[in-house]
C-alpha positions in Angstrom: 115.2 89.9 93.9 114.1 89.6 90.3 111.6 87.1 91.2 110.2 89.1 93.8 106.8 91.3 93.7 106.5 94.5 95.0 103.3 96.4 95.9 103.4 100.0 96.0 100.7 101.5 97.4 100.0 105.2 96.3 97.0 107.4 95.4 94.0 107.0 98.4 91.8 109.9 99.8 94.2 112.4 101.1 94.4 115.9 99.4 97.8 114.4 98.1 96.2 111.9 96.1 97.5 113.2 93.3 101.2 113.8 93.9 100.9 110.4 95.3 99.8 109.1 92.0 103.1 110.8 90.7 105.7 109.2 93.4 103.9 106.0 93.1 104.0 106.0 88.8 107.9 107.5 89.6 108.8 104.6 91.5 107.0 101.6 90.3 109.6 102.5 86.8 112.6 102.9 88.7 111.8 99.7 90.8 111.0 97.6 87.6 114.8 98.9 85.9 116.4 97.0 88.3 114.6 93.6 87.7 111.4 93.5 90.1 107.6 92.8 89.2 106.4 95.7 90.1 102.3 96.1 90.9 100.6 99.3 91.8 97.7 99.4 94.0 95.5 101.9 95.1 94.3 102.2 98.8 90.2 101.3 98.9 88.2 99.4 100.5 89.7 96.3 98.3 93.1 96.7 99.8 92.9 93.9 102.5 91.0 91.1 100.5 93.7 91.8 97.5 96.3 91.5 100.2 95.5 88.7 101.2 94.9 87.0 98.2 97.5 88.4 95.8 100.0 88.5 98.6 102.8 90.6 97.6 106.4 89.4 98.6 106.5 93.5 100.0 104.7 96.7 100.0 106.2 99.9 98.8 103.8 102.9 101.2 104.1 106.2 98.2 100.9 107.4 100.2 101.3 110.7 100.8 99.1 112.5 104.0 96.0 111.0 105.4 95.5 107.5 105.8 99.5 106.4 104.4 101.7 109.2 106.7 99.8 108.8 109.9 100.3 104.7 111.0 96.8 103.6 109.3 97.9 101.9 106.8 101.2 100.7 108.2 98.9 99.2 111.2 97.5 97.1 108.5 99.9 95.6 107.1 101.6 95.0 110.7 98.1 92.9 111.3 98.8 90.9 108.3 102.5 90.5 108.8 102.9 91.8 104.9 106.7 93.1 105.0 106.4 96.7 103.7 109.2 99.8 103.2 108.7 102.4 105.5 108.3 103.7 109.2 106.5 101.6 111.6 103.0 102.3 112.6 104.1 103.8 116.0 107.0 106.0 114.2 104.3 107.1 112.1 101.9 108.4 114.7 104.8 110.4 116.4 106.4 112.1 113.1 102.8 112.5 111.6 102.1 115.3 113.8 104.2 117.9 113.0 104.3 119.6 116.7 105.0 116.6 118.8 107.5 116.0 116.3 109.2 119.3 116.6 109.0 118.9 120.8 110.8 115.3 120.2 113.3 117.0 118.1 113.5 119.7 120.5 114.3 117.7 123.3 117.0 115.8 121.6 118.7 119.0 121.3 118.1 120.9 118.0 117.0 124.2 117.5 113.5 124.5 116.2 111.3 127.7 115.7 109.2 128.4 118.5 105.8 127.8 118.2 101.7 126.9 119.3 98.9 124.8 118.6 95.7 125.8 118.4 92.5 124.1 117.4 89.8 126.0 115.5 87.0 125.5 118.8 89.7 127.8 120.8 88.7 130.8 118.6 85.1 130.5 118.4 85.1 130.1 122.3 87.4 133.0 123.1 86.9 135.4 120.5 88.5 135.1 117.4 90.4 138.5 117.4 91.7 138.5 120.6 93.6 134.6 120.5 94.8 136.3 117.0 96.4 139.2 119.0 98.0 136.9 121.5 99.5 135.3 119.0 100.9 138.1 117.1 102.3 139.4 120.1 103.5 135.6 121.3 105.7 135.1 118.3 106.1 138.2 116.8 105.6 139.0 112.3 106.1 137.4 110.3 105.4 133.7 110.9 103.8 131.0 108.9 100.8 128.9 109.6 100.5 125.4 108.9 97.9 122.6 109.3 99.6 120.5 112.4 99.3 117.3 111.0 99.6 117.3 106.6 102.4 117.6 103.6 103.1 119.2 100.5 102.8 122.4 102.4 98.6 122.6 101.9 97.3 125.3 103.9 100.7 126.5 104.6 100.8 130.3 104.7 103.2 133.4 105.7 101.3 136.1 107.6 103.8 139.0 107.5 101.1 141.8 108.0 98.2 141.8 110.9 95.7 142.1 108.6 96.6 139.5 106.4 96.6 136.7 109.5 92.1 135.9 109.7 92.1 135.2 106.4 95.4 132.9 106.5 93.8 130.9 109.4 90.8 130.3 107.3 92.8 129.4 104.5 94.4 126.6 107.0 92.0 125.4 108.6 90.5 124.4 105.3 93.0 121.6 105.5 92.6 120.5 109.3 91.1 121.3 112.3 94.3 122.5 114.4 97.1 125.3 113.1 100.5 125.4 113.9 101.6 128.7 114.5 105.3 129.1 113.9 108.1 132.2 114.5 109.3 132.5 110.9 112.6 132.3 110.4 114.4 133.7 107.2 117.5 131.6 105.9 118.5 128.9 103.2 116.2 126.2 103.6 117.3 122.9 102.3 115.9 119.4 102.6 118.1 116.3 103.6 117.1 112.6 102.8 117.6 110.0 105.4 118.3 106.5 104.1 118.9 103.4 105.9 121.8 101.0 104.5 124.2 98.1 105.8 125.8 101.1 107.5 122.9 102.3 109.1 121.3 105.7 109.0 123.2 108.1 105.9 122.5 112.1 105.0 122.6 112.1 101.3 123.2 115.7 100.5 121.0 118.5 101.4 119.0 120.0 98.5 118.6 124.1 99.2 115.3 125.5 98.3 114.7 128.7 96.4 110.7 129.2 95.2 110.6 132.1 93.0 107.6 133.7 95.0 110.0 133.0 98.7 107.4 130.5 100.0 107.9 127.1 98.9 104.2 126.3 99.0 102.3 123.3 96.7 102.4 125.6 93.9 106.0 126.3 94.4 106.7 121.9 95.5 104.8 120.4 92.4 105.4 123.3 89.1 108.2 122.8 87.5 110.0 126.5 87.2 108.6 127.5 90.3 111.8 126.9 92.8 115.3 126.4 91.7 117.3 123.5 93.8 120.6 123.0 93.9 122.6 119.7 94.9 124.2 119.9 96.9 123.3 122.6 98.9 125.3 125.6 98.4 126.7 126.0 101.9 129.4 126.0 104.4 130.5 122.0 104.9 130.1 123.2 109.0 126.5 123.9 108.0 126.5 120.9 105.7 127.9 118.1 108.5 125.4 120.1 110.7 121.9 119.5 109.0 123.1 115.9 108.3 123.4 115.3 111.7 120.0 116.7 112.6 118.4 114.7 109.7 119.6 111.5 111.3 119.0 112.3 114.8 115.8 113.3 114.0 115.0 110.0 112.2 116.7 108.0 115.1 114.6 109.8 117.3 111.0 110.0 116.4 111.8 105.8 115.7 111.4 106.5 112.1 113.0 103.6 109.6 114.1 103.2 106.0 113.7 106.5 104.2 112.8 110.1 105.3 113.2 113.6 104.8 114.1 116.5 107.3 113.1 120.1 106.2 115.4 122.9 108.3 116.3 126.3 107.4 120.0 127.5 108.3 120.2 131.3 109.2 122.8 133.4 108.3 124.9 133.1 112.0 124.9 129.3 111.0 122.4 127.4 113.1 120.1 125.0 111.9 116.8 125.0 112.5 114.2 121.7 111.8 111.2 122.5 110.9 109.5 119.1 110.4 109.9 115.6 109.1 108.5 113.9 105.9 108.4 109.9 106.5 107.2 109.0 103.1 108.9 112.2 101.1 107.4 112.9 97.6 109.4 111.3 94.5 107.8 113.2 91.7 110.2 114.8 89.0 110.0 118.3 91.2 110.9 116.2 94.0 114.1 116.5 96.5 114.5 113.0 97.0 115.5 112.0 93.9 118.0 114.7 93.5 119.4 114.0 96.6 119.6 110.2 95.5 121.3 111.1 92.3 123.6 114.2 94.1 124.5 110.8 96.4 125.7 108.8 92.9 122.7 106.6 93.6 119.9 105.6 91.3 116.4 105.5 92.8 115.7 101.8 91.9 118.5 100.6 93.4 118.1 102.9 96.7 114.6 101.2 97.0 115.5 97.5 95.9 117.8 97.8 98.6 115.0 99.0 101.2 112.9 96.2 99.7 115.6 93.6 100.5 115.4 94.8 104.1 111.9 95.0 104.6 111.7 91.3 103.2 114.9 90.2 105.4 112.7 91.5 108.7 
């Protein structure tokens, strides 16, 4: 693999550009430590020409949000026949839409908090207050609001009082035209990385997430010191096994490839609830994937070098 050239795609134009650039830099350094020749490419109007004229042996997609996770960039790579690490365009489209992913996982027999999905137009056409009242009636309080698409918890807010709901909805709609409102489930929040290898998809040790604010939002995710992480998570063996099985099942059921991260919450009675899945998880200094890799006794560079080899061989 030492004579391979890998292009790491990072940046882009989504709200998560800065996080993606940080992930890309860390990933590039990790791959170089494995002896690979690595080029860091942003995604812009020159990308297709660059892929044609400076064709790498493989691409690693380290884009977060938008075109990098909704299947668009993956479609371009597939059209050009360029091998890449990560989920196919079809799988991206399934996982990118949070309600769709929840429905698939629920259909597979796993628990996920009750939810509703409403576009902005519904509030305009039917009267905002009437719809908000119906939401509280259906889901109860507290509830959590998220854009139906996107990552890094941008726009995510926990609503504990009905009076907080209008402002929270406005904040959520700033990141998308459709909101996913979900019953808030209290418990131990964990992130489980799944990596594919010669023995198939394997769940790495779960990372327990304890934000100081009580909500794992964008600030808590990417500001050092605002969240405590425990790897492996401080949960029972039974819960660790169950959450690992959930993550692998979500990876397979949604048709993901190479690497993914499932977010879940474990309630006091031991029930594991699926929250969402990320097909291009962050790799920054506060991201959970590098923590899980280290807890598994591996290095980020070796894990992704193996995934590059798998991509080239496909």
